[in-house]
C-alpha positions in Angstrom: 27.2 26.9 10.0 23.8 26.6 11.5 22.1 23.2 11.6 19.4 23.0 8.9 17.1 21.2 11.3 17.1 24.2 13.7 16.4 26.6 10.8 13.2 24.9 9.7 10.0 26.8 10.0 7.6 25.2 12.4 3.9 24.8 12.0 1.7 23.1 14.7 4.8 21.8 16.4 6.2 20.2 13.2 8.5 21.3 10.3 6.4 23.3 7.9 7.6 21.1 5.0 5.7 18.2 6.5 2.4 19.9 5.6 3.4 20.5 1.9 4.4 16.9 1.7 1.1 16.0 3.4 -0.9 17.8 0.7 1.2 16.5 -2.2 0.8 13.0 -1.0 -2.9 13.6 -0.3 -3.5 14.4 -4.0 -1.2 11.6 -5.3 -3.2 9.1 -3.2 -6.4 10.7 -4.4 -5.3 9.7 -7.9 -4.2 6.2 -6.9 -7.2 5.2 -4.8 -9.6 6.8 -7.3 -8.3 4.6 -10.0 -7.9 1.6 -7.7 -11.6 1.8 -6.6 -12.7 1.4 -10.3 -10.1 -1.0 -11.6 -11.5 -4.4 -10.8 -15.1 -3.4 -11.6 -13.9 -1.8 -14.9 -12.2 -5.0 -15.9 -15.1 -7.4 -14.9 -18.0 -5.2 -16.0 -16.7 -3.1 -18.9 -13.8 -5.0 -20.4 -15.6 -8.3 -19.5 -12.5 -10.0 -18.2 -13.0 -13.0 -16.0 -12.7 -12.7 -12.2 -9.6 -14.8 -12.3 -7.8 -12.8 -15.0 -8.9 -9.5 -13.4 -7.5 -10.5 -10.1 -4.3 -11.4 -11.9 -4.0 -8.0 -13.6 -4.9 -6.2 -10.3 -2.2 -8.2 -8.4 0.4 -7.6 -11.1 -0.3 -3.9 -11.1 -0.4 -3.7 -7.3 2.9 -5.7 -6.9 4.8 -3.9 -9.6 3.8 -0.5 -8.2 5.8 -1.5 -5.1 8.9 -3.0 -6.7 9.8 0.0 -8.8 10.4 2.1 -5.6 13.6 0.0 -5.2 15.0 1.5 -8.4 13.5 5.0 -7.8 14.8 5.1 -4.3 18.3 4.0 -5.4 18.5 6.6 -8.2 17.4 9.3 -5.7 20.0 8.3 -3.2 22.9 8.3 -5.8 21.9 11.0 -8.4 18.5 12.7 -8.5 17.7 13.6 -4.9 14.2 13.6 -3.5 12.9 16.7 -5.3 13.7 15.6 -8.9 12.6 12.1 -8.3 9.2 13.1 -6.9 8.5 15.5 -9.8 9.5 13.0 -12.4 7.3 10.3 -10.8 4.3 12.7 -10.5 4.5 13.7 -14.2 4.6 10.0 -15.3 1.7 9.1 -13.1 -0.4 12.1 -14.3 0.2 11.0 -17.9 -0.8 7.4 -16.9 -4.1 8.5 -15.4 -5.1 10.4 -18.5 -4.1 7.5 -20.8 -6.2 5.2 -18.7 -9.2 7.4 -19.6 -8.8 6.1 -23.2 -11.0 3.0 -23.4 -8.7 0.7 -25.4 -6.7 -2.4 -24.3 -3.3 -1.0 -25.5 -4.0 2.3 -23.7 -5.1 0.3 -20.6 -1.9 -1.7 -20.2 0.3 1.3 -21.2 -1.4 3.5 -18.6 -0.9 0.9 -15.8 2.8 0.7 -16.8 3.2 4.5 -16.6 1.6 4.5 -13.2 3.9 1.8 -12.0 7.1 3.5 -13.1 6.0 6.9 -11.9 5.1 5.5 -8.5 8.6 4.1 -8.3 10.1 7.6 -8.3 7.4 9.3 -6.2 6.4 6.9 -3.4 9.7 6.0 -1.6 11.2 9.5 -1.9 8.3 11.5 -0.5 8.2 9.2 2.5 12.0 9.4 2.9 11.7 13.2 2.6 9.3 13.2 5.6 11.9 11.3 7.6 14.6 13.8 6.5 12.7 16.7 8.2 13.3 15.2 11.6 16.7 14.8 13.4 17.6 11.3 14.6 15.8 10.5 17.9 13.3 13.3 17.5 10.2 12.0 19.4 7.9 14.0 17.1 8.8 11.6 14.2 6.0 9.0 14.9 3.4 11.7 15.2 4.7 13.4 12.0 4.4 10.1 10.1 0.9 9.7 11.5 -0.1 13.1 10.2 1.5 12.3 6.8 -0.4 9.0 6.9 -3.6 11.0 7.5 -2.9 12.9 4.2 -2.6 9.6 2.4 -6.0 8.6 3.7 -7.9 11.8 3.1 -7.1 11.2 -0.5 -8.1 7.6 -0.1 -11.4 8.6 1.5 -12.5 11.2 -1.0 -11.3 9.6 -4.2 -13.5 6.4 -4.3 -16.6 8.5 -3.4 -16.0 10.9 -6.3 -14.2 8.8 -8.9 -16.5 5.8 -8.1 -19.6 7.9 -8.5 -18.4 9.5 -11.8 -17.2 6.2 -13.2 -20.3 4.2 -12.4 -22.8 7.0 -13.2 -21.3 8.8 -16.2 -18.6 6.6 -17.6 -15.3 5.0 -16.6 -13.2 7.6 -18.4 -14.6 10.4 -16.3 -13.6 8.6 -13.1 -10.1 7.9 -14.4 -9.8 11.5 -15.7 -10.7 12.9 -12.3 -7.9 10.8 -10.8 -5.4 12.4 -13.2 -6.5 15.9 -12.2 -5.8 14.9 -8.6 -2.3 13.9 -9.5 -1.7 17.3 -11.2 -2.9 19.1 -8.1 -0.4 17.1 -6.0 2.4 18.1 -8.4 1.5 21.7 -8.2 1.5 21.7 -4.4 4.9 20.1 -4.2 6.4 22.4 -6.8 5.1 25.4 -4.9 7.0 24.2 -1.8 10.2 23.8 -3.8 9.9 27.2 -5.3 9.3 28.8 -1.9 12.4 27.1 -0.5 10.4 25.4 2.3 12.7 22.4 2.4 15.9 24.6 2.6 18.8 22.5 1.3 17.1 19.1 1.7 16.2 16.8 -1.3 18.5 18.5 -3.9 20.5 16.6 -6.6 22.9 14.4 -4.8 25.7 14.1 -7.4 25.8 17.1 -9.7 28.9 15.8 -11.5 27.2 12.5 -12.4 23.8 14.1 -13.1 25.3 16.5 -15.7 27.7 14.0 -17.3 26.8 13.6 -20.9 26.5 10.4 -22.9 25.4 10.9 -26.5 24.8 14.6 -25.9 22.3 13.7 -23.2 22.9 14.2 -19.5 22.7 11.2 -17.2 19.9 12.9 -15.3 17.9 13.1 -18.5 18.8 9.6 -19.5 16.9 8.4 -16.4 13.7 9.9 -17.8 14.4 8.3 -21.2 15.0 5.0 -19.6 11.8 5.2 -17.6 9.8 5.7 -20.8 11.6 2.9 -22.6 10.7 0.3 -20.1 6.9 1.1 -20.3 6.3 -1.6 -23.0 8.1 -4.2 -20.9 6.0 -3.4 -17.8 2.8 -3.4 -19.9 3.7 -6.9 -21.1 4.3 -8.1 -17.5 0.8 -6.9 -16.6 -0.9 -8.5 -19.7 0.8 -11.8 -19.2 0.6 -11.8 -15.4 0.5 -15.6 -15.2 4.3 -15.4 -15.5 4.8 -12.9 -12.8 6.2 -15.5 -10.4 9.5 -15.4 -12.5 9.8 -11.7 -11.7 9.1 -12.4 -8.0 11.9 -14.9 -8.0 14.4 -12.6 -9.8 13.5 -9.7 -7.4 13.9 -11.9 -4.4 17.3 -13.1 -5.4 18.5 -9.6 -6.2 17.2 -8.1 -2.9 18.7 -11.0 -0.9 22.1 -10.4 -2.5 22.0 -6.6 -1.8 20.8 -7.2 1.8 23.7 -9.6 2.4 26.1 -7.0 1.1 24.6 -4.3 3.3 24.7 -6.7 6.3 28.4 -7.6 5.7 29.3 -3.9 5.7 27.4 -2.9 8.8 28.3 -2.7 12.4 26.9 -5.1 15.0 24.3 -2.6 16.0 23.3 -1.9 12.4 23.0 -5.6 11.7 20.5 -6.0 14.5 18.5 -3.1 13.2 18.7 -4.4 9.6 17.2 -7.7 10.9 14.4 -5.8 12.5 13.6 -4.0 9.2 13.4 -7.4 7.5 11.1 -8.7 10.3 8.8 -5.7 10.1 8.8 -6.1 6.3 7.8 -9.7 6.7 4.9 -8.8 9.0 3.8 -6.1 6.6 3.9 -8.6 3.7 1.3 -10.7 5.4 -0.7 -7.6 6.3 -0.8 -6.5 2.7 -1.7 -10.0 1.5 -4.8 -9.8 3.6 -5.4 -6.0 3.3 -5.3 -5.9 -0.5 -8.3 -8.1 -0.8 -10.0 -4.7 -0.5 -9.4 -3.7 -4.1 -10.2 -7.1 -5.6 -12.2 -9.9 -3.8 -13.6 -7.7 -1.1 -14.9 -5.2 -3.7 -16.6 -8.0 -5.7 -18.0 -9.4 -2.4 -19.5 -6.0 -1.7 -20.9 -5.9 -5.2 -22.4 -9.4 -5.2 -23.2 -10.5 -1.7 -23.5 -7.4 0.5 -26.8 -5.5 0.9 -25.3 -2.1 0.3 -27.1 1.1 1.4 -26.3 4.6 0.2 -23.0 3.6 -1.5 -22.0 1.4 -4.4 -19.2 -1.3 -4.3 -16.5 1.0 -5.6 -17.3 3.6 -3.0 -17.0 1.1 -0.2 -13.2 1.4 -0.8 -13.5 4.8 0.9 -14.5 3.4 4.3 -10.9 2.3 5.3 -9.5 5.7 4.6 -12.4 7.5 6.2 -11.8 5.6 9.5 -8.1 6.5 9.3 -8.8 10.2 8.9 -11.1 10.2 11.8 -8.6 8.3 14.0 -5.2 9.4 12.9 -4.9 12.6 14.9 -6.2 11.1 18.1 -3.8 8.2 17.7 -0.9 10.5 16.9 -1.8 12.5 20.0 -2.0 9.3 22.1 1.5 8.2 21.0 2.9 11.7 21.9 1.2 11.7 25.3 2.3 8.1 26.1 5.9 9.0 25.2 5.8 12.0 27.6 4.7 9.7 30.5 7.1 6.9 29.3 4.2 4.5 28.7 4.3 4.3 24.9 4.2 0.6 23.8 7.2 -0.6 21.8 7.0 -0.6 18.0 7.1 -4.5 17.8 4.2 -4.7 20.3 2.2 -2.2 18.2 2.8 -4.2 15.1 1.8 -7.4 16.7 -1.5 -5.9 18.0 -2.0 -4.5 14.5 -1.8 -8.0 12.9 -4.2 -9.3 15.5 -6.8 -6.7 14.6 -6.4 -7.1 10.9 -7.1 -10.8 11.3 -10.1 -10.0 13.5 -11.5 -7.7 10.8 -11.5 -10.5 8.2 -13.0 -13.0 10.7 -15.9 -10.6 10.9 -16.4 -10.7 7.1 -16.4 -14.5 7.4 -18.8 -14.5 10.3 -21.3 -12.3 8.3 -22.4 -15.5 6.4 -24.3 -16.6 9.5 -26.7 -13.7 8.9 -27.2 -14.1 5.1 -30.7 -13.9 3.7 -32.4 -16.2 1.2 -30.6 -14.5 -1.7 -27.1 -14.9 0.0 -26.9 -11.2 0.9 -25.3 -10.3 4.2 -26.0 -7.1 6.2 -23.8 -4.1 5.3 -23.1 -3.7 9.0 -20.5 -6.6 8.9 -18.7 -5.0 6.0 -18.6 -1.6 7.8 -17.6 -3.2 11.1 -14.9 -5.5 9.7 -13.3 -2.6 7.9 -13.4 -0.5 11.1 -11.5 -3.2 13.0 -8.8 -3.9 10.4 -8.3 -0.2 9.9 -7.4 0.2 13.6 -4.9 -2.7 13.0 -3.5 -0.8 10.0 -3.0 2.4 12.2 -1.0 0.3 14.6 1.2 -1.3 12.0 1.7 0.6 8.7 2.7 4.1 9.8 4.7 2.8 12.8 6.7 0.4 10.5 7.3 3.2 8.0 8.5 5.5 10.7 10.9 2.9 12.2 12.4 2.0 8.9 13.5 5.7 8.4 15.0 5.6 11.9 16.6 2.1 11.9 18.1 2.3 8.4 21.7 3.5 7.9 21.5 6.9 6.2 23.5 5.9 3.2 21.0 3.1 2.5 17.9 4.9 3.6 16.0 5.1 0.3 17.0 1.6 -0.8 15.7 0.2 2.6 12.6 2.3 2.2 12.2 0.4 -1.1 12.6 -2.9 0.7 9.9 -1.8 3.1 7.6 -1.1 0.2 8.5 -4.6 -1.1 6.0 -5.8 1.5 3.3 -4.4 -0.7 5.0 -6.0 -3.8 4.9 -9.5 -2.2 1.6 -8.7 -0.5 -0.2 -7.8 -3.8 1.3 -10.8 -5.5 0.1 -13.2 -2.9 -3.2 -11.3 -2.5 -3.9 -12.0 -6.1 -3.3 -15.7 -5.6 -5.6 -15.6 -2.5 -8.3 -13.6 -4.4 -8.2 -16.2 -7.2 -9.3 -18.8 -4.6 -12.7 -17.0 -4.5 -13.4 -18.0 -8.1 -13.9 -21.6 -7.1 -16.8 -23.3 -9.0 -19.2 -26.0 -8.0 -17.3 -29.3 -7.5 -14.0 -27.6 -7.1 -12.1 -27.3 -3.8 -9.2 -25.3 -2.4 -7.2 -25.1 0.8 -10.0 -23.4 2.6 -12.7 -25.9 1.6 -10.9 -29.1 2.7 -8.9 -30.4 5.7 -8.6 -28.5 8.9 -9.5 -25.2 7.3 -12.8 -26.6 6.2 -13.7 -27.2 9.9 -12.4 -23.7 10.9 -14.4 -22.1 8.1 -17.6 -23.9 8.8 -17.3 -23.0 12.5 -16.9 -19.3 11.7 -19.4 -19.0 8.8 -21.9 -21.8 9.8 -21.8 -22.9 6.2 -20.9 -26.5 5.3 -19.3 -26.8 1.9 -21.3 -29.8 0.9 -24.6 -28.0 1.9 -23.6 -24.9 -0.1 -23.0 -27.0 -3.2 -26.6 -28.3 -2.9 -27.9 -24.7 -2.7 -25.7 -23.6 -5.6 -25.7 -20.2 -7.3 -25.5 -17.3 -5.0 -24.7 -19.3 -1.9 -21.7 -21.0 -3.6 -20.5 -17.6 -4.5 -21.0 -16.3 -1.0 -19.1 -19.3 0.4 -16.2 -18.7 -2.0 -15.7 -15.3 -0.4 -16.3 -15.9 3.2 -14.3 -19.1 3.3 -11.2 -17.3 2.1 -11.8 -14.3 4.4 -12.2 -16.7 7.4 -9.1 -18.7 6.5 -6.7 -15.7 6.0 -8.3 -13.9 9.0 -7.6 -16.9 11.3 -3.9 -17.2 10.1 -3.3 -13.5 10.5 -4.8 -13.5 14.0 -2.4 -16.3 15.0 0.6 -14.5 13.6 -0.4 -11.4 15.5 -0.3 -13.5 18.7 3.2 -14.8 18.0 4.4 -11.3 17.1 3.2 -10.0 20.5 5.1 -12.8 22.2 8.3 -12.0 20.3 8.0 -8.2 20.9 10.6 -8.0 23.8 13.2 -9.9 21.8 12.7 -7.7 18.7 12.9 -4.6 20.8 16.4 -5.6 22.1 17.6 -5.8 18.5 16.6 -2.2 17.7 19.6 -0.7 19.4 17.9 1.9 21.5 15.3 2.9 18.9 11.8 2.8 20.5 
């Protein structure tokens, strides 16, 4: 019997299936980032929610979007397979986007819940599917994930520009509706690949006997869909009452810890080292997303209120990160391939350490912008553009590399679950990002960790703004300080962590068991 890997059709040096997954993910991310660009502004300007409550909703949505992949990944591993899981997730998300176009609070929370559940089936399995296209040790893998990651960001580049323009100019429901159309296109592209047999025997139902077993005249495979719909109200309540989300974080943490201990106990010595590396990479990514996800919340409001924007509005500024990635992804992918050929490719732990360093530097630039504020507390757009440019380079060094290494380090029988653990970085990152963003809502006379103690000195050095002096100016300058103090503080911490990660890189590399 021929090896399926050898039978795969090749396009531009990579399995042809990669490019169908590329376009499917492109349109799914178009829908996600189109909605994301509008969400905080929609809540603060249309629903008239307070900044603090809006950040809470945004954080709850963002974190839950990345905890459901644990369940979706596990169900794909044991029953559904990648194809069924991806299609189910895409359908649920498409419905969610169109429900979001209905301007009513119940529709709002229901739509977010549908998007969360749908993403749980779609996100981990399409990424795992990319990894399944490459044999173990294939040195095209990192470049393949970089190409896939470029698809993510083409969607992320275009969506805020179009959805942001439609939403702000003609009405929020038009922007959200366009995001739903993007999701339908993504589903169509993926379904075409399945019908044409591009993926050969990969991604099919894992356990036909269990999938077709009937309970109450309904197959187990169909019960999964019913169950997904039944938990929509529960997820919607979690979003609405997001102040209690920390209980969910605690439950998830305990559950994940128990499962990881179980996997560790059943693993070989080599696999245990690799499992520890996955946990380490996930911890770095957690801090990365805590900082990075200010983009959809506090950084968007900073752009709206304290940046002298030219040619774009605040929601459209969300496109800059993805635009930079699109322009850099192929050159960086080529660079990794070239460096591998001459045996000079930096280790994955070193790349991730450098990535953290650059992400921290990007936010330090946002903080530094306050030194050039005008009489109305507006800072030049150049600093917003430049800071995003720097932290985007950090993202390219960290996120696709970590994603690729998890697919290579994880034992095959736990692959989708450990992909879900990797995406937990975003779950925790969004949760803590919401807490950090809420610090930007500080009012006159209030203080927080970044306006007192050692951080007050660090912030004043970076921003050239004294907290006491800002309180005297009041108004716009107090608002400006609330943003740049937080950006300076988290940028400084992330920069330090990056330095430590670079120092630890050789030790981490030894634990990877030969994986580069």
